mmCIF file of the N, C-alpha and C atoms, coordinates in Angstrom:
data_MODEL
# 
_entry.id   MODEL 
# 
loop_
_atom_site.group_PDB 
_atom_site.id 
_atom_site.type_symbol 
_atom_site.label_atom_id 
_atom_site.label_alt_id 
_atom_site.label_comp_id 
_atom_site.label_asym_id 
_atom_site.label_entity_id 
_atom_site.label_seq_id 
_atom_site.pdbx_PDB_ins_code 
_atom_site.Cartn_x 
_atom_site.Cartn_y 
_atom_site.Cartn_z 
_atom_site.occupancy 
_atom_site.B_iso_or_equiv 
_atom_site.pdbx_formal_charge 
_atom_site.auth_seq_id 
_atom_site.auth_comp_id 
_atom_site.auth_asym_id 
_atom_site.auth_atom_id 
_atom_site.pdbx_PDB_model_num 
ATOM 1   N N  . MET A 1 1  ? -1.544  -5.995  -7.559  1.00 0.00 ? 1  MET A N  1 
ATOM 2   C CA . MET A 1 1  ? -0.640  -5.680  -6.641  1.00 0.00 ? 1  MET A CA 1 
ATOM 3   C C  . MET A 1 1  ? -0.997  -6.320  -5.092  1.00 0.00 ? 1  MET A C  1 
ATOM 4   N N  . ASP A 1 2  ? -0.570  -7.472  -5.050  1.00 0.00 ? 2  ASP A N  1 
ATOM 5   C CA . ASP A 1 2  ? -0.994  -8.095  -3.679  1.00 0.00 ? 2  ASP A CA 1 
ATOM 6   C C  . ASP A 1 2  ? 0.208   -8.128  -2.948  1.00 0.00 ? 2  ASP A C  1 
ATOM 7   N N  . LEU A 1 3  ? 0.017   -8.201  -1.514  1.00 0.00 ? 3  LEU A N  1 
ATOM 8   C CA . LEU A 1 3  ? 1.110   -8.182  -0.649  1.00 0.00 ? 3  LEU A CA 1 
ATOM 9   C C  . LEU A 1 3  ? 0.705   -9.249  0.338   1.00 0.00 ? 3  LEU A C  1 
ATOM 10  N N  . ASN A 1 4  ? 1.485   -10.243 0.482   1.00 0.00 ? 4  ASN A N  1 
ATOM 11  C CA . ASN A 1 4  ? 1.174   -11.385 1.437   1.00 0.00 ? 4  ASN A CA 1 
ATOM 12  C C  . ASN A 1 4  ? 2.453   -11.585 2.383   1.00 0.00 ? 4  ASN A C  1 
ATOM 13  N N  . CYS A 1 5  ? 2.280   -10.954 3.560   1.00 0.00 ? 5  CYS A N  1 
ATOM 14  C CA . CYS A 1 5  ? 3.420   -11.116 4.509   1.00 0.00 ? 5  CYS A CA 1 
ATOM 15  C C  . CYS A 1 5  ? 3.420   -12.452 5.224   1.00 0.00 ? 5  CYS A C  1 
ATOM 16  N N  . GLY A 1 6  ? 2.322   -13.251 4.872   1.00 0.00 ? 6  GLY A N  1 
ATOM 17  C CA . GLY A 1 6  ? 2.211   -14.644 5.541   1.00 0.00 ? 6  GLY A CA 1 
ATOM 18  C C  . GLY A 1 6  ? 3.404   -15.385 5.083   1.00 0.00 ? 6  GLY A C  1 
ATOM 19  N N  . ASP A 1 7  ? 3.972   -15.021 3.910   1.00 0.00 ? 7  ASP A N  1 
ATOM 20  C CA . ASP A 1 7  ? 5.095   -15.827 3.343   1.00 0.00 ? 7  ASP A CA 1 
ATOM 21  C C  . ASP A 1 7  ? 6.326   -15.921 4.362   1.00 0.00 ? 7  ASP A C  1 
ATOM 22  N N  . ILE A 1 8  ? 6.454   -14.889 5.196   1.00 0.00 ? 8  ILE A N  1 
ATOM 23  C CA . ILE A 1 8  ? 7.498   -14.800 6.141   1.00 0.00 ? 8  ILE A CA 1 
ATOM 24  C C  . ILE A 1 8  ? 7.223   -15.953 7.222   1.00 0.00 ? 8  ILE A C  1 
ATOM 25  N N  . MET A 1 9  ? 6.008   -16.109 7.544   1.00 0.00 ? 9  MET A N  1 
ATOM 26  C CA . MET A 1 9  ? 5.659   -17.024 8.544   1.00 0.00 ? 9  MET A CA 1 
ATOM 27  C C  . MET A 1 9  ? 5.806   -18.569 8.133   1.00 0.00 ? 9  MET A C  1 
ATOM 28  N N  . ASP A 1 10 ? 5.486   -18.818 6.760   1.00 0.00 ? 10 ASP A N  1 
ATOM 29  C CA . ASP A 1 10 ? 5.573   -20.139 6.308   1.00 0.00 ? 10 ASP A CA 1 
ATOM 30  C C  . ASP A 1 10 ? 7.007   -20.443 5.796   1.00 0.00 ? 10 ASP A C  1 
ATOM 31  N N  . GLY A 1 11 ? 7.948   -19.475 5.915   1.00 0.00 ? 11 GLY A N  1 
ATOM 32  C CA . GLY A 1 11 ? 9.340   -19.689 5.471   1.00 0.00 ? 11 GLY A CA 1 
ATOM 33  C C  . GLY A 1 11 ? 9.681   -19.555 4.129   1.00 0.00 ? 11 GLY A C  1 
ATOM 34  N N  . THR A 1 12 ? 8.761   -19.118 3.169   1.00 0.00 ? 12 THR A N  1 
ATOM 35  C CA . THR A 1 12 ? 9.051   -19.005 1.798   1.00 0.00 ? 12 THR A CA 1 
ATOM 36  C C  . THR A 1 12 ? 9.565   -17.596 1.474   1.00 0.00 ? 12 THR A C  1 
ATOM 37  N N  . ALA A 1 13 ? 9.675   -16.706 2.376   1.00 0.00 ? 13 ALA A N  1 
ATOM 38  C CA . ALA A 1 13 ? 10.247  -15.377 2.159   1.00 0.00 ? 13 ALA A CA 1 
ATOM 39  C C  . ALA A 1 13 ? 10.832  -14.843 3.513   1.00 0.00 ? 13 ALA A C  1 
ATOM 40  N N  . SER A 1 14 ? 12.014  -14.135 3.291   1.00 0.00 ? 14 SER A N  1 
ATOM 41  C CA . SER A 1 14 ? 12.529  -13.523 4.458   1.00 0.00 ? 14 SER A CA 1 
ATOM 42  C C  . SER A 1 14 ? 11.956  -12.171 4.732   1.00 0.00 ? 14 SER A C  1 
ATOM 43  N N  . LEU A 1 15 ? 12.254  -11.620 5.985   1.00 0.00 ? 15 LEU A N  1 
ATOM 44  C CA . LEU A 1 15 ? 11.770  -10.359 6.320   1.00 0.00 ? 15 LEU A CA 1 
ATOM 45  C C  . LEU A 1 15 ? 12.437  -9.376  5.330   1.00 0.00 ? 15 LEU A C  1 
ATOM 46  N N  . ALA A 1 16 ? 13.708  -9.452  4.966   1.00 0.00 ? 16 ALA A N  1 
ATOM 47  C CA . ALA A 1 16 ? 14.403  -8.527  4.145   1.00 0.00 ? 16 ALA A CA 1 
ATOM 48  C C  . ALA A 1 16 ? 13.784  -8.575  2.722   1.00 0.00 ? 16 ALA A C  1 
ATOM 49  N N  . GLN A 1 17 ? 13.285  -9.637  2.321   1.00 0.00 ? 17 GLN A N  1 
ATOM 50  C CA . GLN A 1 17 ? 12.728  -9.743  1.024   1.00 0.00 ? 17 GLN A CA 1 
ATOM 51  C C  . GLN A 1 17 ? 11.247  -9.066  0.992   1.00 0.00 ? 17 GLN A C  1 
ATOM 52  N N  . LYS A 1 18 ? 10.616  -9.182  2.092   1.00 0.00 ? 18 LYS A N  1 
ATOM 53  C CA . LYS A 1 18 ? 9.239   -8.613  2.179   1.00 0.00 ? 18 LYS A CA 1 
ATOM 54  C C  . LYS A 1 18 ? 9.456   -7.159  2.277   1.00 0.00 ? 18 LYS A C  1 
ATOM 55  N N  . GLY A 1 19 ? 10.383  -6.690  3.148   1.00 0.00 ? 19 GLY A N  1 
ATOM 56  C CA . GLY A 1 19 ? 10.739  -5.180  3.164   1.00 0.00 ? 19 GLY A CA 1 
ATOM 57  C C  . GLY A 1 19 ? 11.082  -4.652  1.918   1.00 0.00 ? 19 GLY A C  1 
ATOM 58  N N  . GLN A 1 20 ? 11.880  -5.409  0.960   1.00 0.00 ? 20 GLN A N  1 
ATOM 59  C CA . GLN A 1 20 ? 12.169  -4.905  -0.378  1.00 0.00 ? 20 GLN A CA 1 
ATOM 60  C C  . GLN A 1 20 ? 10.878  -4.824  -1.231  1.00 0.00 ? 20 GLN A C  1 
ATOM 61  N N  . GLU A 1 21 ? 10.089  -5.844  -1.051  1.00 0.00 ? 21 GLU A N  1 
ATOM 62  C CA . GLU A 1 21 ? 8.790   -5.824  -1.871  1.00 0.00 ? 21 GLU A CA 1 
ATOM 63  C C  . GLU A 1 21 ? 7.833   -4.677  -1.413  1.00 0.00 ? 21 GLU A C  1 
ATOM 64  N N  . ILE A 1 22 ? 7.807   -4.444  -0.083  1.00 0.00 ? 22 ILE A N  1 
ATOM 65  C CA . ILE A 1 22 ? 6.895   -3.298  0.281   1.00 0.00 ? 22 ILE A CA 1 
ATOM 66  C C  . ILE A 1 22 ? 7.488   -1.931  -0.260  1.00 0.00 ? 22 ILE A C  1 
ATOM 67  N N  . PHE A 1 23 ? 8.817   -1.817  -0.037  1.00 0.00 ? 23 PHE A N  1 
ATOM 68  C CA . PHE A 1 23 ? 9.432   -0.598  -0.716  1.00 0.00 ? 23 PHE A CA 1 
ATOM 69  C C  . PHE A 1 23 ? 9.236   -0.397  -2.146  1.00 0.00 ? 23 PHE A C  1 
ATOM 70  N N  . GLU A 1 24 ? 9.261   -1.558  -2.881  1.00 0.00 ? 24 GLU A N  1 
ATOM 71  C CA . GLU A 1 24 ? 8.993   -1.408  -4.344  1.00 0.00 ? 24 GLU A CA 1 
ATOM 72  C C  . GLU A 1 24 ? 7.630   -0.999  -4.801  1.00 0.00 ? 24 GLU A C  1 
ATOM 73  N N  . MET A 1 25 ? 6.657   -1.601  -3.896  1.00 0.00 ? 25 MET A N  1 
ATOM 74  C CA . MET A 1 25 ? 5.272   -1.326  -4.141  1.00 0.00 ? 25 MET A CA 1 
ATOM 75  C C  . MET A 1 25 ? 5.032   0.099   -3.788  1.00 0.00 ? 25 MET A C  1 
ATOM 76  N N  . LEU A 1 26 ? 5.529   0.671   -2.658  1.00 0.00 ? 26 LEU A N  1 
ATOM 77  C CA . LEU A 1 26 ? 5.317   2.014   -2.416  1.00 0.00 ? 26 LEU A CA 1 
ATOM 78  C C  . LEU A 1 26 ? 5.904   3.045   -3.402  1.00 0.00 ? 26 LEU A C  1 
ATOM 79  N N  . LEU A 1 27 ? 7.060   2.581   -3.974  1.00 0.00 ? 27 LEU A N  1 
ATOM 80  C CA . LEU A 1 27 ? 7.688   3.319   -5.025  1.00 0.00 ? 27 LEU A CA 1 
ATOM 81  C C  . LEU A 1 27 ? 6.905   3.427   -6.232  1.00 0.00 ? 27 LEU A C  1 
ATOM 82  N N  . ARG A 1 28 ? 6.338   2.230   -6.645  1.00 0.00 ? 28 ARG A N  1 
ATOM 83  C CA . ARG A 1 28 ? 5.354   2.202   -7.771  1.00 0.00 ? 28 ARG A CA 1 
ATOM 84  C C  . ARG A 1 28 ? 4.182   3.048   -7.590  1.00 0.00 ? 28 ARG A C  1 
ATOM 85  N N  . VAL A 1 29 ? 3.567   3.025   -6.458  1.00 0.00 ? 29 VAL A N  1 
ATOM 86  C CA . VAL A 1 29 ? 2.320   3.871   -6.222  1.00 0.00 ? 29 VAL A CA 1 
ATOM 87  C C  . VAL A 1 29 ? 2.750   5.341   -6.121  1.00 0.00 ? 29 VAL A C  1 
ATOM 88  N N  . ALA A 1 30 ? 3.930   5.697   -5.635  1.00 0.00 ? 30 ALA A N  1 
ATOM 89  C CA . ALA A 1 30 ? 4.251   7.110   -5.560  1.00 0.00 ? 30 ALA A CA 1 
ATOM 90  C C  . ALA A 1 30 ? 4.619   7.603   -6.815  1.00 0.00 ? 30 ALA A C  1 
ATOM 91  N N  . SER A 1 31 ? 5.025   6.662   -7.816  1.00 0.00 ? 31 SER A N  1 
ATOM 92  C CA . SER A 1 31 ? 5.376   7.028   -9.143  1.00 0.00 ? 31 SER A CA 1 
ATOM 93  C C  . SER A 1 31 ? 4.179   7.092   -10.037 1.00 0.00 ? 31 SER A C  1 
ATOM 94  N N  . GLY A 1 32 ? 3.020   6.800   -9.616  1.00 0.00 ? 32 GLY A N  1 
ATOM 95  C CA . GLY A 1 32 ? 1.715   6.942   -10.315 1.00 0.00 ? 32 GLY A CA 1 
ATOM 96  C C  . GLY A 1 32 ? 0.908   5.813   -10.556 1.00 0.00 ? 32 GLY A C  1 
ATOM 97  N N  . GLU A 1 33 ? 1.473   4.585   -10.175 1.00 0.00 ? 33 GLU A N  1 
ATOM 98  C CA . GLU A 1 33 ? 0.601   3.347   -10.342 1.00 0.00 ? 33 GLU A CA 1 
ATOM 99  C C  . GLU A 1 33 ? -0.656  3.371   -9.376  1.00 0.00 ? 33 GLU A C  1 
ATOM 100 N N  . ALA A 1 34 ? -1.732  3.070   -9.737  1.00 0.00 ? 34 ALA A N  1 
ATOM 101 C CA . ALA A 1 34 ? -2.967  3.208   -8.975  1.00 0.00 ? 34 ALA A CA 1 
ATOM 102 C C  . ALA A 1 34 ? -2.957  2.114   -7.900  1.00 0.00 ? 34 ALA A C  1 
ATOM 103 N N  . SER A 1 35 ? -3.411  2.587   -6.650  1.00 0.00 ? 35 SER A N  1 
ATOM 104 C CA . SER A 1 35 ? -3.446  1.661   -5.584  1.00 0.00 ? 35 SER A CA 1 
ATOM 105 C C  . SER A 1 35 ? -4.676  0.856   -5.709  1.00 0.00 ? 35 SER A C  1 
ATOM 106 N N  . LYS A 1 36 ? -4.894  -0.231  -5.036  1.00 0.00 ? 36 LYS A N  1 
ATOM 107 C CA . LYS A 1 36 ? -6.175  -1.094  -5.094  1.00 0.00 ? 36 LYS A CA 1 
ATOM 108 C C  . LYS A 1 36 ? -7.407  -0.050  -4.927  1.00 0.00 ? 36 LYS A C  1 
ATOM 109 N N  . SER A 1 37 ? -7.417  0.677   -3.873  1.00 0.00 ? 37 SER A N  1 
ATOM 110 C CA . SER A 1 37 ? -8.572  1.498   -3.646  1.00 0.00 ? 37 SER A CA 1 
ATOM 111 C C  . SER A 1 37 ? -8.706  2.587   -4.893  1.00 0.00 ? 37 SER A C  1 
ATOM 112 N N  . GLU A 1 38 ? -7.678  3.054   -5.335  1.00 0.00 ? 38 GLU A N  1 
ATOM 113 C CA . GLU A 1 38 ? -7.810  3.918   -6.449  1.00 0.00 ? 38 GLU A CA 1 
ATOM 114 C C  . GLU A 1 38 ? -8.455  3.431   -7.651  1.00 0.00 ? 38 GLU A C  1 
ATOM 115 N N  . ALA A 1 39 ? -7.852  2.066   -7.912  1.00 0.00 ? 39 ALA A N  1 
ATOM 116 C CA . ALA A 1 39 ? -8.422  1.320   -9.107  1.00 0.00 ? 39 ALA A CA 1 
ATOM 117 C C  . ALA A 1 39 ? -9.947  1.017   -8.990  1.00 0.00 ? 39 ALA A C  1 
ATOM 118 N N  . GLN A 1 40 ? -10.365 0.907   -7.677  1.00 0.00 ? 40 GLN A N  1 
ATOM 119 C CA . GLN A 1 40 ? -11.903 0.646   -7.378  1.00 0.00 ? 40 GLN A CA 1 
ATOM 120 C C  . GLN A 1 40 ? -12.654 1.980   -7.293  1.00 0.00 ? 40 GLN A C  1 
ATOM 121 N N  . GLY A 1 41 ? -12.035 3.091   -7.535  1.00 0.00 ? 41 GLY A N  1 
ATOM 122 C CA . GLY A 1 41 ? -12.678 4.424   -7.523  1.00 0.00 ? 41 GLY A CA 1 
ATOM 123 C C  . GLY A 1 41 ? -12.908 4.962   -6.199  1.00 0.00 ? 41 GLY A C  1 
ATOM 124 N N  . VAL A 1 42 ? -12.252 4.436   -5.255  1.00 0.00 ? 42 VAL A N  1 
ATOM 125 C CA . VAL A 1 42 ? -12.411 5.115   -3.817  1.00 0.00 ? 42 VAL A CA 1 
ATOM 126 C C  . VAL A 1 42 ? -11.166 5.628   -3.255  1.00 0.00 ? 42 VAL A C  1 
ATOM 127 N N  . GLY A 1 43 ? -10.160 5.680   -4.068  1.00 0.00 ? 43 GLY A N  1 
ATOM 128 C CA . GLY A 1 43 ? -8.886  6.218   -3.608  1.00 0.00 ? 43 GLY A CA 1 
ATOM 129 C C  . GLY A 1 43 ? -8.646  7.707   -3.498  1.00 0.00 ? 43 GLY A C  1 
ATOM 130 N N  . ASN A 1 44 ? -9.607  8.515   -3.987  1.00 0.00 ? 44 ASN A N  1 
ATOM 131 C CA . ASN A 1 44 ? -9.532  9.881   -3.896  1.00 0.00 ? 44 ASN A CA 1 
ATOM 132 C C  . ASN A 1 44 ? -9.422  10.444  -2.523  1.00 0.00 ? 44 ASN A C  1 
ATOM 133 N N  . GLU A 1 45 ? -10.187 9.644   -1.621  1.00 0.00 ? 45 GLU A N  1 
ATOM 134 C CA . GLU A 1 45 ? -10.279 10.159  -0.150  1.00 0.00 ? 45 GLU A CA 1 
ATOM 135 C C  . GLU A 1 45 ? -9.255  9.432   0.727   1.00 0.00 ? 45 GLU A C  1 
ATOM 136 N N  . GLU A 1 46 ? -8.367  8.697   0.077   1.00 0.00 ? 46 GLU A N  1 
ATOM 137 C CA . GLU A 1 46 ? -7.465  7.827   0.813   1.00 0.00 ? 46 GLU A CA 1 
ATOM 138 C C  . GLU A 1 46 ? -6.403  8.549   1.534   1.00 0.00 ? 46 GLU A C  1 
ATOM 139 N N  . PHE A 1 47 ? -5.801  9.655   1.020   1.00 0.00 ? 47 PHE A N  1 
ATOM 140 C CA . PHE A 1 47 ? -4.707  10.407  1.700   1.00 0.00 ? 47 PHE A CA 1 
ATOM 141 C C  . PHE A 1 47 ? -5.116  11.834  1.737   1.00 0.00 ? 47 PHE A C  1 
ATOM 142 N N  . VAL A 1 48 ? -6.176  12.221  2.480   1.00 0.00 ? 48 VAL A N  1 
ATOM 143 C CA . VAL A 1 48 ? -6.454  13.523  2.684   1.00 0.00 ? 48 VAL A CA 1 
ATOM 144 C C  . VAL A 1 48 ? -6.043  13.930  4.115   1.00 0.00 ? 48 VAL A C  1 
ATOM 145 N N  . PRO A 1 49 ? -5.022  14.857  4.146   1.00 0.00 ? 49 PRO A N  1 
ATOM 146 C CA . PRO A 1 49 ? -4.498  15.186  5.419   1.00 0.00 ? 49 PRO A CA 1 
ATOM 147 C C  . PRO A 1 49 ? -5.456  16.037  6.302   1.00 0.00 ? 49 PRO A C  1 
ATOM 148 N N  . TRP A 1 50 ? -6.228  16.918  5.751   1.00 0.00 ? 50 TRP A N  1 
ATOM 149 C CA . TRP A 1 50 ? -7.163  17.805  6.472   1.00 0.00 ? 50 TRP A CA 1 
ATOM 150 C C  . TRP A 1 50 ? -8.492  17.813  5.782   1.00 0.00 ? 50 TRP A C  1 
ATOM 151 N N  . MET A 1 51 ? -9.384  17.047  6.368   1.00 0.00 ? 51 MET A N  1 
ATOM 152 C CA . MET A 1 51 ? -10.667 16.998  5.824   1.00 0.00 ? 51 MET A CA 1 
ATOM 153 C C  . MET A 1 51 ? -11.560 18.235  6.283   1.00 0.00 ? 51 MET A C  1 
ATOM 154 N N  . ILE A 1 52 ? -12.083 19.004  5.521   1.00 0.00 ? 52 ILE A N  1 
ATOM 155 C CA . ILE A 1 52 ? -12.786 20.189  5.668   1.00 0.00 ? 52 ILE A CA 1 
ATOM 156 C C  . ILE A 1 52 ? -14.160 19.756  6.460   1.00 0.00 ? 52 ILE A C  1 
ATOM 157 N N  . GLY A 1 53 ? -14.382 20.304  7.572   1.00 0.00 ? 53 GLY A N  1 
ATOM 158 C CA . GLY A 1 53 ? -15.607 19.947  8.301   1.00 0.00 ? 53 GLY A CA 1 
ATOM 159 C C  . GLY A 1 53 ? -15.359 18.717  9.213   1.00 0.00 ? 53 GLY A C  1 
ATOM 160 N N  . ALA A 1 54 ? -14.249 18.180  9.266   1.00 0.00 ? 54 ALA A N  1 
ATOM 161 C CA . ALA A 1 54 ? -14.097 17.040  10.192  1.00 0.00 ? 54 ALA A CA 1 
ATOM 162 C C  . ALA A 1 54 ? -14.115 17.414  11.629  1.00 0.00 ? 54 ALA A C  1 
ATOM 163 N N  . GLN A 1 55 ? -14.706 16.680  12.447  1.00 0.00 ? 55 GLN A N  1 
ATOM 164 C CA . GLN A 1 55 ? -14.890 17.104  13.865  1.00 0.00 ? 55 GLN A CA 1 
ATOM 165 C C  . GLN A 1 55 ? -14.178 16.047  14.667  1.00 0.00 ? 55 GLN A C  1 
ATOM 166 N N  . MET A 1 56 ? -13.642 16.433  15.793  1.00 0.00 ? 56 MET A N  1 
ATOM 167 C CA . MET A 1 56 ? -12.909 15.452  16.682  1.00 0.00 ? 56 MET A CA 1 
ATOM 168 C C  . MET A 1 56 ? -13.659 15.397  18.067  1.00 0.00 ? 56 MET A C  1 
# 
């Protein structure tokens, strides 16, 4: 699951195409496909809205 937005700059993809690609990737991850960090075993802390003991 690689995302290369440089394709827009070099003219091989449009902004709309990249937007669709991003949407489809988010949909796959939301449907259960492992993100890159989850596949590497560090994704459990990726989306923690309230960390217990976190200080500001």
